[in-house]
Each structure stands twice: as C-alpha cells, then as structure tokens.
N, C-alpha and C positions, 0 to 999 in steps of 0.2 A: 576423617575428612572425606567429605563428599566429592566425587568425580563428575556429578551432574552440574551442568551450568544453571545458574538462577535465572527463571523465567523473568524477562522484561515485560512490564505492562506498557500499553499503548499510552497510558496517562504519562508514565515516567519518561517515554520518549518525547512526548509533546512537551514536557517541561523543560528537558535538556536541550531539544532543537525543535522548536515548533515549525519554523518554515520547511525544513527538510523533511519532516515527518508528514507534514500535510501534502507536500508535493509528491511523496512517495506513496501514501495511503489514499488520501482524499482525491487527489489530482485525476489518477485514472479512473476512478469511480465516478467523478464529476464529467469527465470526457465520455464515458460509456452512457450516461445518462443524457448528456447533450446528443449522442449520436440516436439514440432511441427516439427523442423527440424530434430530431431532424428526419428520421425515417418515417416517422408519423405524419409529419407536416409536409413532406415531399411525395408520400406515397411509395417510398422506396422499400424494398424487401425486409420485412422484419427479421427474417432469418439471418440476414447479414448482419443486421444491426445486433442480433442476439450473440452471433458468434464473436463479433468485436467486443461486445460487453463481458463475455466469458473470458476472452484473452486479457482484457483490461483487468479484470477482477483476479486473475491469476498473476498477473504482473504485479499489481499491488500487494498480493500476499507475499510473494516472493521477494519483492524490494523491501518490504517493511521487515522481512525476516533478516535479510541482509544488513538492514540499517539497526537492527536489534542486536545482531551479532557483533557489529562494529561498535555500538555503544558499550556492550559488555566488555569487549576488548580493551576500549579505552578507560573504563571503569577499574578494570583489573590491572592495567599498567599504571593506573594513577595511584594505587594503593601502596 
C-alpha cells in the first residue's frame, strides 16, 4: 500500500468544483493582470504591480493546493 497521496490534476478539480477552482486559481491571476494594466494606464510604478502580481501568484498556488488537499480528503472519506 502506498502512503503517497495521489496528485490531483487541475482538470479534476475543475470538473468537481468549477466555481471554487476558478475563484482560487484564476481569480488572483486575473486580479494581478488587471493591476498590471492599471499601473500601465495610470503611470503607477510597475515594481509595485510586479510585487502584487507575485503575491497573487503565490496565493493562487497555495490556495489551489489547499483546495486539492480538501478534494482528496473528501474523495477518501467518500470511499
């Protein structure tokens, strides 16, 4: 018996919970893209927008990982 958890593909998460997956994975990335566009149009410092984009990217990765772990736990409890 393997003790390693089965990795969950993003496609699997999108099928199981599309809205939650999009909000946790795509939402922060779209927000970062919007901030880059805003900084370009208003002449705001691109370094601040870059820092915000990096933070939103990190948040998306961590939140999606947590969502995948939650999905794995629900799948295991359902078996």
